[in-house]
LUMLUMTI-300646 format. One line per field, with one value per atom (N, C-alpha, C): z, x, y; residue number from 1; residue in one letter; atom name. Coordinates in nm, 4 decimals, padded with zeros to 6 digits. Layout:
z = Z,...
x = X,...
y = Y,...
k = NUM,...
r = A,...
a = CA,...
//
This chain:
z = 13.0207,13.1407,13.0938,12.9302,12.9448,12.8305,12.7617,12.6768,12.7757,12.8791,12.9412,12.9956,13.0755,13.1726,13.0090,12.8662,12.7853,12.7434,12.7510,12.7009,12.8488,12.9511,13.0977,13.0473,13.0525,13.0249,12.9458,12.8267,12.6839,12.7512,12.8302,12.8824,12.9986,13.0496,13.1583,13.1357,13.0406,13.0053,12.8930,12.8251,12.7677,12.8827,12.9810,13.0777,13.1232,13.1375,13.1881,13.1474,13.0299,12.8987,12.8505,12.8950,12.8694,12.9463,13.1016,13.2387,13.2223,13.1711,13.1201,13.0615,12.9573,12.8410,12.9148,12.9465,13.0273,13.1287,13.2298,13.3409,13.2561,13.1230,13.0470,13.0580,12.9153,12.9309,12.9891,13.0974,13.1817,13.2422,13.2683,13.3161,13.2003,13.0864,12.9594,12.9866,12.9722,12.9738,13.1452,13.2006,13.3381,13.3232,13.2476,13.1979,13.1321,13.0409,12.9611,13.0477,13.0848,13.1684,13.2639,13.3583,13.4614,13.3763,13.2869,13.2152,13.0929,13.0398,12.9211,12.9021,12.8872,12.8557,12.7243,12.7481,12.5694,12.5002,12.3927,12.3375,12.1766,12.1753,12.0362,11.9623,11.8087,11.7231,11.6074,11.5764,11.4670,11.3761,11.2001,11.1582,10.9901,10.9517,10.8746,10.8149,10.6634,10.5918,10.4405,10.3568,10.2350,10.1197,10.0092,09.8979,09.8541,09.7197,09.6451,09.5238,09.4714,09.3121,09.1948,09.2570,09.1355,09.2256,09.1447,09.2604,09.3376,09.2973,09.4163,09.4141,09.3948,09.5602,09.5843,09.7274,09.7516,09.7977,09.8304,09.9185,10.0389,10.1281,10.2714,10.3444,10.3549,10.4242,10.5789,10.5757,10.7965,10.7989,10.8663,10.9577,11.1216,11.1658,11.3332,11.3846,11.4465,11.5802,11.6982,11.7362,11.8851,11.9046,11.9952,12.0402,12.2020,12.1928,12.3204,12.3530,12.2521,12.3173,12.3655,12.4804,12.5235,12.4340,12.4213,12.3990,12.2792,12.2574,12.0826,11.9910,11.9918,11.9258,11.9356,11.8041,11.8213,11.7068,11.7180,11.6196,11.5958,11.4938,11.4366,11.3896,11.3488,11.2486,11.2691,11.1547,11.0887,11.1231,11.1639,11.1574,11.0190,10.9267,10.8091,10.8332,10.8092,10.8328,10.6830,10.6806,10.5639,10.4522,10.4897,10.3861,10.3129,10.2801,10.2279,10.1748,10.0719,09.9858,10.0055,10.0337,09.9978,09.9083,09.7964,09.6371,09.6312,09.7351,09.7109,09.8053,09.8899,10.0323,10.0570,10.1102,10.1667,10.2816,10.3644,10.4897,10.5815,10.6959,10.7805,10.8803,10.8457,10.9284,11.0465,11.0923,11.2224,11.3169,11.2660,11.4237,11.4440,11.5827,11.6572,11.5346,11.5542,11.4632,11.5042,11.4613,11.5508,11.4078,11.4477,11.3705,11.3077,11.1693,11.0845,11.0629,11.0600,10.9774,10.9842,10.8856,10.8193,10.8604,10.8736,10.9687,10.8690,10.8951,10.8120,10.8976,10.8459,10.9463,10.8485,10.9569,10.9144,10.9640,10.8551,10.8482,10.9428,11.0907,11.1713,11.1464,11.1340,11.1723,11.2784,11.3587,11.4552,11.3905,11.4211,11.4154,11.5510,11.5762,11.7094,11.7535,11.8772,11.9644,11.9375,11.8178,11.7897,11.7188,11.6920,11.6297,11.5201,11.3573,11.2811,11.1774,11.0903,11.0019,10.9594,10.7486,10.6830,10.5680,10.5817,10.4609,10.3854,10.2373,10.1718,10.1173,10.1742,10.1241,10.0467,09.8979,09.8040,09.8585,09.8374,09.8973,09.8493,09.8428,09.7656,09.8311,09.8869,09.8858,09.7993,09.9255,09.8542,09.7749,09.7997,09.7498,09.6904,09.5962,09.5344,09.5531,09.5577,09.5312,09.6653,09.8185,09.9117,10.0141,10.1170,10.1708,10.3311,10.3316,10.4764,10.5793,10.6953,10.8319,10.8123,10.9613,10.9866,11.1601,11.0452,11.1777,11.2186,11.2440,11.2838,11.2855,11.2203,11.1710,11.2528,11.3074,11.5011,11.4017,11.5291,11.5505,11.6745,11.6661,11.8058,11.8018,11.8808,11.9050,11.9757,11.9694,12.0296,12.0514,12.1457,12.1112,12.1803,12.1717,12.1928,12.3115,12.3844,12.5389,12.5081,12.4814,12.5437,12.4069,12.4328,12.3671,12.4202,12.3819,12.4918,12.4328,12.3577,12.2720,12.1772,12.2128,12.1024,12.0707,11.8959,11.8772,11.7859,11.8084,11.7097,11.6508,11.6846,11.6496,11.4994,11.4455,11.2981,11.2378,11.1486,11.1529,10.9930,10.9223,10.8059,10.7494,10.6686,10.5673,10.4378,10.3737,10.2428,10.2235,10.2022,10.1776,09.9935,09.9742,09.8136,09.7069,09.6896,09.6425,09.7229,09.8095,09.8557,10.0252,09.9861,10.0731,10.2137,10.2707,10.3996,10.5515,10.5456,10.7216,10.7688,10.8866,11.0036,11.1179,11.1488,11.2785,11.3031,11.3911,11.4182,11.2943,11.3141,11.2166,11.2868,11.4120,11.4509,11.5871,11.5936,11.7214,11.8237,11.9530,12.0146,12.2174,12.2133,12.3389,12.4597,12.5316,12.6161,12.7254,12.8148,12.8763,12.9439,13.0866,13.1786,13.1254,13.0972,13.0967,13.1784,13.1602,13.2484,13.2118,13.2402,13.2141,13.1761,13.0465,13.0241,12.8772,12.8642,12.7720,12.6510
x = 15.3453,15.2651,15.1036,15.0373,14.9762,14.9365,15.0481,15.0109,14.9928,15.1037,15.0645,14.9290,14.8615,14.7143,14.5910,14.6171,14.5832,14.5865,14.6846,14.7377,14.6701,14.6472,14.6402,14.4959,14.4179,14.2865,14.2109,14.2465,14.2294,14.2484,14.3436,14.4213,14.2561,14.2403,14.1387,14.0019,13.9548,13.8200,13.8317,13.9718,13.9626,13.9153,14.0085,14.0313,13.8607,13.8098,13.6643,13.5613,13.5814,13.4807,13.4481,13.6379,13.6326,13.5357,13.5869,13.5162,13.3861,13.3208,13.1944,13.1047,13.1681,13.1199,13.1317,13.2442,13.2288,13.1044,13.1263,12.9950,12.8825,12.8117,12.6884,12.6852,12.8229,12.8112,12.7744,12.8637,12.8168,12.6876,12.5903,12.4561,12.3749,12.4199,12.3374,12.3142,12.4310,12.4390,12.3833,12.3499,12.2780,12.1818,12.1389,11.9655,11.9279,12.0268,11.9425,11.9645,12.0798,12.0690,11.8904,11.8575,11.7448,11.6391,11.6339,11.4952,11.4111,11.5372,11.4523,11.5119,11.3630,11.4196,11.4813,11.5036,11.6289,11.5061,11.4610,11.3163,11.3836,11.3167,11.4088,11.2722,11.3311,11.1913,11.1838,11.1470,11.1431,11.0059,11.0194,10.9622,10.9833,10.8872,10.8599,10.7535,10.7862,10.6673,10.6843,10.6642,10.6923,10.6417,10.6808,10.6125,10.6172,10.5240,10.5117,10.5623,10.6429,10.7041,10.6767,10.6834,10.6321,10.5536,10.5150,10.4909,10.6279,10.6927,10.8276,10.8684,10.8928,11.0269,10.9070,10.9802,10.9190,11.0170,10.9877,11.0827,11.0636,11.1552,11.1142,11.2541,11.1050,11.1720,11.2218,11.3085,11.3488,11.4075,11.3289,11.4031,11.4088,11.5121,11.5702,11.5652,11.5402,11.5734,11.5942,11.7177,11.7337,11.6864,11.6217,11.5886,11.6292,11.7191,11.7479,11.8720,11.9796,12.0508,12.1922,12.2733,12.3735,12.5009,12.4981,12.6013,12.6668,12.7910,12.8657,12.8316,12.8136,12.8216,12.6778,12.6111,12.5186,12.5369,12.5024,12.4261,12.3272,12.2775,12.1498,12.2331,12.1413,12.1216,12.0046,11.9838,11.8657,11.8798,11.8389,11.8325,11.7157,11.7092,11.6086,11.5992,11.4658,11.5311,11.5869,11.6179,11.6960,11.6635,11.4624,11.4213,11.3842,11.4441,11.4332,11.5737,11.5323,11.7131,11.6887,11.8375,11.8274,11.8718,11.8490,11.9207,11.9918,12.0026,12.0576,12.1729,12.1584,12.2468,12.3739,12.4528,12.5234,12.5257,12.4744,12.4884,12.6193,12.6103,12.6984,12.7246,12.8654,12.9406,12.9947,13.0058,13.0845,12.9035,12.8343,12.6877,12.7241,12.6263,12.6029,12.5405,12.5986,12.4901,12.4190,12.2554,12.1591,12.1254,12.0809,12.0407,11.9422,11.9415,11.7755,11.7870,11.8813,11.8776,11.9952,12.0171,12.1216,12.0938,12.2488,12.2253,12.2687,12.1987,12.2464,12.2668,12.3377,12.4057,12.3300,12.2585,12.1991,12.3219,12.3011,12.4249,12.3220,12.3964,12.3775,12.4253,12.3109,12.4019,12.3387,12.4529,12.3767,12.3106,12.1988,12.1327,12.0667,12.1927,12.1451,12.1200,12.0065,12.0150,11.9846,11.9365,11.8777,11.9941,11.9749,12.0758,11.9772,11.9924,11.9125,11.9652,11.8713,11.9305,11.7899,11.8253,11.6795,11.7729,11.7467,11.7208,11.6263,11.7287,11.5738,11.6165,11.5501,11.6279,11.4841,11.5557,11.4929,11.4643,11.3980,11.3798,11.2730,11.3243,11.2319,11.2590,11.1360,11.1308,11.2677,11.3221,11.4285,11.3436,11.2744,11.1874,11.0124,11.0374,10.9644,10.7896,10.8069,10.6628,10.6511,10.7213,10.6889,10.5857,10.5533,10.5035,10.5927,10.5810,10.6482,10.5879,10.6368,10.5233,10.5463,10.5111,10.4979,10.6407,10.7647,10.8623,10.9344,10.9663,11.0049,11.0870,11.0927,11.2362,11.3518,11.4134,11.4721,11.5644,11.5860,11.6304,11.7305,11.8706,11.9314,12.0152,11.9754,12.0473,12.1656,12.3291,12.4391,12.4641,12.5605,12.7125,12.7974,12.9281,13.0530,13.0877,12.9956,13.0010,12.8795,12.7923,12.6260,12.5260,12.4067,12.2679,12.1894,12.1630,12.0588,11.9236,11.8748,11.6926,11.7229,11.6588,11.6137,11.4317,11.4532,11.3348,11.2375,11.1379,11.1134,10.9079,10.8981,10.7492,10.6871,10.7405,10.7208,10.7637,10.6733,10.6825,10.6553,10.7056,10.7374,10.6800,10.5826,10.5324,10.5308,10.5163,10.5023,10.3998,10.2559,10.1410,10.0666,10.0406,10.0079,10.1110,10.2522,10.3455,10.3350,10.2458,10.2492,10.3347,10.4118,10.4564,10.4334,10.3948,10.3134,10.4336,10.3764,10.4593,10.3500,10.3696,10.2607,10.3257,10.3020,10.2941,10.2580,10.2902,10.2687,10.3169,10.2396,10.3315,10.4743,10.4735,10.5960,10.5920,10.7136,10.7041,10.8252,10.7723,10.8325,10.8718,11.0036,11.0381,11.0746,11.0881,11.1612,11.2000,11.3474,11.4265,11.4652,11.4872,11.5268,11.6855,11.7045,11.8457,11.9551,12.0269,12.1616,12.2535,12.4016,12.5032,12.6119,12.6282,12.7046,12.6027,12.5263,12.3867,12.4384
y = 15.1297,15.0980,15.0631,15.1914,15.1871,15.0691,14.9815,14.9245,14.7720,14.7588,14.6442,14.6173,14.7343,14.7126,14.7197,14.7502,14.6562,14.5301,14.5130,14.3653,14.2621,14.2747,14.2185,14.2182,14.3031,14.3083,14.2191,14.2803,14.1344,14.0174,13.9845,13.8322,13.7852,13.9223,13.8861,13.8374,13.9349,13.9338,13.7696,13.7574,13.5784,13.4673,13.5209,13.4014,13.4373,13.5076,13.5128,13.4964,13.5176,13.4571,13.3179,13.2941,13.1425,13.0402,13.1207,13.0147,13.0415,13.1714,13.1964,13.0894,13.0526,12.9726,12.8501,12.8198,12.6593,12.6632,12.7153,12.7137,12.6963,12.8047,12.8029,12.6596,12.6249,12.4806,12.3308,12.3804,12.3166,12.3039,12.4438,12.4514,12.4076,12.3752,12.3581,12.2153,12.1320,12.0084,11.9007,11.9510,11.9251,12.0048,12.0932,12.0779,11.9665,11.9188,11.8216,11.6969,11.6519,11.5310,11.5733,11.6506,11.6453,11.6248,11.7123,11.7561,11.6916,11.6413,11.5808,11.4271,11.3385,11.1800,11.1629,11.0612,11.0281,10.9295,10.9677,10.8848,10.7992,10.7458,10.6284,10.6307,10.7189,10.6647,10.5770,10.4526,10.4190,10.3702,10.4776,10.4358,10.4074,10.2993,10.2063,10.1808,10.1980,10.1705,10.1310,10.0212,09.9586,10.0271,10.0699,10.0967,09.9782,09.9282,09.8810,09.8917,09.8666,09.8779,09.7630,09.6441,09.5404,09.4261,09.3144,09.2149,09.1794,09.1366,09.0633,09.1852,09.2736,09.3414,09.5055,09.4949,09.6486,09.7093,09.8163,09.8902,09.9710,09.8612,09.9163,10.0373,10.1465,10.2686,10.2739,10.3091,10.3091,10.4158,10.4853,10.6234,10.5749,10.6218,10.5914,10.7364,10.7634,10.8538,10.8611,10.9545,10.8940,11.0715,11.0830,11.2505,11.3140,11.3724,11.4390,11.3646,11.3022,11.2450,11.2906,11.2726,11.3550,11.2970,11.1302,11.0892,11.1144,11.1343,11.1362,11.0483,10.9129,10.7965,10.7001,10.6875,10.6109,10.5351,10.4046,10.3294,10.2791,10.2052,10.1575,10.0803,09.9455,09.8289,09.7646,09.7364,09.6596,09.5486,09.4201,09.2767,09.2709,09.1832,09.1819,09.0107,08.9651,08.7878,08.7212,08.6732,08.5860,08.4926,08.5275,08.4632,08.5784,08.7279,08.7913,08.8587,08.8762,08.9736,09.0749,09.1353,09.2880,09.3456,09.4125,09.3744,09.5260,09.6290,09.7489,09.7189,09.7022,09.6602,09.5659,09.5762,09.4555,09.4102,09.3142,09.2579,09.3171,09.3976,09.4501,09.3719,09.2796,09.2125,09.1770,09.3941,09.4434,09.3755,09.4017,09.3661,09.2430,09.2324,09.1101,09.0431,08.8864,08.7747,08.7630,08.7253,08.6448,08.5566,08.4261,08.3274,08.3663,08.3509,08.3791,08.4937,08.5841,08.7163,08.7798,08.8841,08.9383,09.0866,09.1697,09.2549,09.3783,09.4970,09.6152,09.7539,09.8017,09.9485,10.0626,10.1252,10.2742,10.3661,10.4961,10.5992,10.7411,10.6800,10.7997,10.9589,11.0502,11.2007,11.2511,11.3243,11.4078,11.5381,11.6041,11.7161,11.7416,11.8993,11.9449,11.8068,11.8102,11.7286,11.5836,11.5913,11.4551,11.3586,11.2189,11.1579,11.0686,11.1039,11.0696,10.9528,10.8823,10.7682,10.7871,10.7612,10.7120,10.6114,10.5177,10.4258,10.3112,10.3276,10.2676,10.1175,10.0313,09.8824,09.8563,09.8016,09.6915,09.5537,09.5151,09.3999,09.2696,09.1835,09.0496,08.9092,08.8348,08.7090,08.6143,08.5442,08.4562,08.3539,08.2804,08.1739,08.2293,08.2545,08.3640,08.2330,08.1262,08.0316,08.0239,08.0222,07.9986,08.1439,08.0626,08.2053,08.2098,08.3238,08.3542,08.3912,08.3086,08.3562,08.5310,08.5533,08.6903,08.6916,08.7695,08.7843,08.8997,08.9202,09.0541,09.1080,09.2218,09.3304,09.3980,09.3535,09.3915,09.5116,09.6077,09.6941,09.7045,09.7168,09.7670,09.8764,09.9672,10.1066,10.1568,10.1090,10.1138,10.2317,10.2370,10.3593,10.2294,10.3004,10.2400,10.1635,10.1680,10.0529,10.0127,10.0176,09.8810,09.9396,09.8599,09.8678,09.9199,09.9771,10.1407,10.0449,10.0129,10.0056,09.9202,09.8031,09.7233,09.7023,09.7237,09.7387,09.5693,09.4989,09.4377,09.4675,09.5772,09.6223,09.5908,09.5297,09.5984,09.3807,09.3556,09.2443,09.2250,09.1445,09.1382,09.0352,08.9826,08.8448,08.8396,08.6741,08.7035,08.5747,08.6332,08.5152,08.5435,08.4856,08.4781,08.5639,08.5620,08.6521,08.8439,08.8045,08.9656,08.9981,09.0789,09.1169,09.2277,09.1882,09.3077,09.3525,09.4760,09.5358,09.5548,09.5035,09.5427,09.6131,09.7089,09.7608,09.8979,09.9436,10.1428,10.1407,10.3190,10.4232,10.4642,10.5147,10.5395,10.4390,10.3740,10.2967,10.3691,10.3904,10.5068,10.4303,10.4931,10.3965,10.5068,10.5851,10.6813,10.6489,10.6676,10.6570,10.7696,10.7286,10.8697,10.8586,11.0125,11.0221,11.0278,10.9578,10.9032,10.8931,10.9692,11.0079,10.8780,10.8570,10.7391,10.7491,10.7194,10.6806,10.7443
k = 1,1,1,2,2,2,3,3,3,4,4,4,5,5,5,6,6,6,7,7,7,8,8,8,9,9,9,10,10,10,11,11,11,12,12,12,13,13,13,14,14,14,15,15,15,16,16,16,17,17,17,18,18,18,19,19,19,20,20,20,21,21,21,22,22,22,23,23,23,24,24,24,25,25,25,26,26,26,27,27,27,28,28,28,29,29,29,30,30,30,31,31,31,32,32,32,33,33,33,34,34,34,35,35,35,36,36,36,37,37,37,38,38,38,39,39,39,40,40,40,41,41,41,42,42,42,43,43,43,44,44,44,45,45,45,46,46,46,47,47,47,48,48,48,49,49,49,50,50,50,51,51,51,52,52,52,53,53,53,54,54,54,55,55,55,56,56,56,57,57,57,58,58,58,59,59,59,60,60,60,61,61,61,62,62,62,63,63,63,64,64,64,65,65,65,66,66,66,67,67,67,68,68,68,69,69,69,70,70,70,71,71,71,72,72,72,73,73,73,74,74,74,75,75,75,76,76,76,77,77,77,78,78,78,79,79,79,80,80,80,81,81,81,82,82,82,83,83,83,84,84,84,85,85,85,86,86,86,87,87,87,88,88,88,89,89,89,90,90,90,91,91,91,92,92,92,93,93,93,94,94,94,95,95,95,96,96,96,97,97,97,98,98,98,99,99,99,100,100,100,101,101,101,102,102,102,103,103,103,104,104,104,105,105,105,106,106,106,107,107,107,108,108,108,109,109,109,110,110,110,111,111,111,112,112,112,113,113,113,114,114,114,115,115,115,116,116,116,117,117,117,118,118,118,119,119,119,120,120,120,121,121,121,122,122,122,123,123,123,124,124,124,125,125,125,126,126,126,127,127,127,128,128,128,129,129,129,130,130,130,131,131,131,132,132,132,133,133,133,134,134,134,135,135,135,136,136,136,137,137,137,138,138,138,139,139,139,140,140,140,141,141,141,142,142,142,143,143,143,144,144,144,145,145,145,146,146,146,147,147,147,148,148,148,149,149,149,150,150,150,151,151,151,152,152,152,153,153,153,154,154,154,155,155,155,156,156,156,157,157,157,158,158,158,159,159,159,160,160,160,161,161,161,162,162,162,163,163,163,164,164,164,165,165,165,166,166,166,167,167,167,168,168,168,169,169,169,170,170,170,171,171,171,172,172,172,173,173,173,174,174,174,175,175,175,176,176,176,177,177,177
r = M,M,M,K,K,K,K,K,K,F,F,F,W,W,W,K,K,K,V,V,V,F,F,F,G,G,G,W,W,W,V,V,V,F,F,F,L,L,L,G,G,G,I,I,I,F,F,F,L,L,L,Q,Q,Q,F,F,F,K,K,K,F,F,F,N,N,N,A,A,A,L,L,L,Y,Y,Y,G,G,G,I,I,I,V,V,V,F,F,F,L,L,L,E,E,E,N,N,N,L,L,L,N,N,N,F,F,F,H,H,H,D,D,D,R,R,R,T,T,T,Y,Y,Y,W,W,W,V,V,V,E,E,E,M,M,M,N,N,N,M,M,M,I,I,I,P,P,P,T,T,T,E,E,E,E,E,E,K,K,K,L,L,L,R,R,R,V,V,V,L,L,L,K,K,K,V,V,V,K,K,K,T,T,T,T,T,T,V,V,V,H,H,H,H,H,H,S,S,S,L,L,L,G,G,G,P,P,P,D,D,D,Y,Y,Y,F,F,F,A,A,A,N,N,N,I,I,I,Y,Y,Y,I,I,I,P,P,P,E,E,E,H,H,H,Y,Y,Y,K,K,K,V,V,V,L,L,L,N,N,N,E,E,E,T,T,T,P,P,P,Y,Y,Y,T,T,T,G,G,G,A,A,A,E,E,E,A,A,A,L,L,L,P,P,P,G,G,G,Y,Y,Y,L,L,L,A,A,A,Y,Y,Y,K,K,K,M,M,M,D,D,D,M,M,M,K,K,K,R,R,R,K,K,K,Y,Y,Y,R,R,R,D,D,D,V,V,V,L,L,L,G,G,G,E,E,E,K,K,K,H,H,H,F,F,F,I,I,I,I,I,I,S,S,S,P,P,P,V,V,V,K,K,K,L,L,L,D,D,D,E,E,E,D,D,D,V,V,V,P,P,P,A,A,A,E,E,E,P,P,P,I,I,I,K,K,K,I,I,I,H,H,H,F,F,F,E,E,E,N,N,N,L,L,L,K,K,K,Q,Q,Q,R,R,R,L,L,L,H,H,H,S,S,S,D,D,D,E,E,E,S,S,S,Y,Y,Y,L,L,L,I,I,I,S,S,S,T,T,T,Q,Q,Q,K,K,K,H,H,H,K,K,K,T,T,T,R,R,R,L,L,L,E,E,E,G,G,G,P,P,P,E,E,E,V,V,V,A,A,A,E,E,E,A,A,A,T,T,T,Y,Y,Y,P,P,P,Q,Q,Q,K,K,K,L,L,L,G,G,G,M,M,M
a = N,CA,C,N,CA,C,N,CA,C,N,CA,C,N,CA,C,N,CA,C,N,CA,C,N,CA,C,N,CA,C,N,CA,C,N,CA,C,N,CA,C,N,CA,C,N,CA,C,N,CA,C,N,CA,C,N,CA,C,N,CA,C,N,CA,C,N,CA,C,N,CA,C,N,CA,C,N,CA,C,N,CA,C,N,CA,C,N,CA,C,N,CA,C,N,CA,C,N,CA,C,N,CA,C,N,CA,C,N,CA,C,N,CA,C,N,CA,C,N,CA,C,N,CA,C,N,CA,C,N,CA,C,N,CA,C,N,CA,C,N,CA,C,N,CA,C,N,CA,C,N,CA,C,N,CA,C,N,CA,C,N,CA,C,N,CA,C,N,CA,C,N,CA,C,N,CA,C,N,CA,C,N,CA,C,N,CA,C,N,CA,C,N,CA,C,N,CA,C,N,CA,C,N,CA,C,N,CA,C,N,CA,C,N,CA,C,N,CA,C,N,CA,C,N,CA,C,N,CA,C,N,CA,C,N,CA,C,N,CA,C,N,CA,C,N,CA,C,N,CA,C,N,CA,C,N,CA,C,N,CA,C,N,CA,C,N,CA,C,N,CA,C,N,CA,C,N,CA,C,N,CA,C,N,CA,C,N,CA,C,N,CA,C,N,CA,C,N,CA,C,N,CA,C,N,CA,C,N,CA,C,N,CA,C,N,CA,C,N,CA,C,N,CA,C,N,CA,C,N,CA,C,N,CA,C,N,CA,C,N,CA,C,N,CA,C,N,CA,C,N,CA,C,N,CA,C,N,CA,C,N,CA,C,N,CA,C,N,CA,C,N,CA,C,N,CA,C,N,CA,C,N,CA,C,N,CA,C,N,CA,C,N,CA,C,N,CA,C,N,CA,C,N,CA,C,N,CA,C,N,CA,C,N,CA,C,N,CA,C,N,CA,C,N,CA,C,N,CA,C,N,CA,C,N,CA,C,N,CA,C,N,CA,C,N,CA,C,N,CA,C,N,CA,C,N,CA,C,N,CA,C,N,CA,C,N,CA,C,N,CA,C,N,CA,C,N,CA,C,N,CA,C,N,CA,C,N,CA,C,N,CA,C,N,CA,C,N,CA,C,N,CA,C,N,CA,C,N,CA,C,N,CA,C,N,CA,C,N,CA,C,N,CA,C,N,CA,C,N,CA,C,N,CA,C,N,CA,C,N,CA,C,N,CA,C,N,CA,C,N,CA,C,N,CA,C,N,CA,C,N,CA,C,N,CA,C,N,CA,C,N,CA,C,N,CA,C,N,CA,C,N,CA,C,N,CA,C,N,CA,C,N,CA,C,N,CA,C,N,CA,C,N,CA,C,N,CA,C,N,CA,C,N,CA,C,N,CA,C
//
């Protein structure tokens, strides 16, 4: 009989702890849902290497994300060729743009992605007017945010990137986002 109460006590303790941790998980989930806004950050800068080539460094962040899957697609104008990446055909096709996929990794409550693109103008002799670099944040169900804060142009054989140091957009947290 003593062994029965010992086993029964361990089973009861296991069930109690399981319930307690599930309740804590629910409280933490609701706390995240009600008190934290979801923020999208995009950081871009251009590193000169040669007159013709530039390294475009793109960093994307989804801060305080509750969803399991986030994807970011970068749309670079067709006037520029990317030497170190192949276009991603699984993204929505936009006329005049080629899509490239960001590798997004979860780190605690954030989903981060960083990539370097070696770019060059397709026609070296022509000037390219300023065009936006588009970024789409998506999950499996919907587009969550689109950004067009950064402009790329080529004037007199010099490629320039214009835009803020960090582009930021904040949305209230919703279930299913």
